[in-house]
Residue, then its C-alpha position, 0 to 999 in steps of 0.5 A: m500499500e505504502r508503495k502505491f502511495e509513493r508512486f501516486e505521490g511521484r506522479a503528483d509531484v510531476i504534475g504539480t511541477i508541470l502546471v507550475k512551470a506552465f503557470h510560470l511561463l504564461a505569467l512571464f509572456a503576460i507581464g512581458g506582453a503588458t509591458v511591450w504594450s504599455a511601452v508602445h502605447s506610451f511611445l505613440d502618445m508621445v509621437a501624437a503629441g509631437r514631443a517627449n519631455v524628460a519624464d516621458i523618456l524616464l518612463l521609457f526607461i522604466y518599461l526598459e528596465l521591467g522588460a529587461m527583468v522579465g527577460i532576465y527572469f525568464k532565462t534564469n528563474r531569478l528575480p534580480v532585486r537590483f532591477l526593482i530598485y533601479v525601477a523605483i529610482t527611475a520612477l521616483t526621479r520621474l516624480l521628482i521632475e514632475v513635482i519640480n515642474k508644477t511647483h518650481d520650488a524646493n519644498l519638503t516633498v522634493i527633499i523626501i523624494t530625494a532622500a528616497i532615492l539616496l536611500l535606494a541607492i545606499a541599498e543598491l550599494i549594499l546589495r552590490y557589496g554583499s553579492v561581491k563579498f558573500p556570493i552564493s553558489e546556489g539560487p532559489e531554483e536549486i534550493a527548492d529542488r533539493p530533496s527535503t530532509r524529511r523525504a530523505k529520511q523516509t527513503 
């Protein structure tokens, strides 16, 4: 009876892995497609307006970074946190430009946004230092694929 259960569990693991990978690929294609669609839409809006300001160009950089993030995740199954920080810095820079264009004044909002950009830049520096000083040989995919200690004890 236990042997039948082990075979069933093995088949269920295979089916579960296939379903998770299929969802993973479908979601990546959907995110990538939405990113391209949004970038093209924004670009066409700029063309229709006959001009592009710095905030518009920064928006295109955000789309570029999101697309690169999806591509890297598709190839490596690893989500680089650094790219999220780059997106956040670019978005905050875009917001900073819009605030300054509207208020034409250095107020508390400008200081807070600038401090947030500085904090993210420091976080990026810490991540880079940590990845050089303490490299990891395995990613989350390899760690997740390891047999658990509980299963290892059962066999």
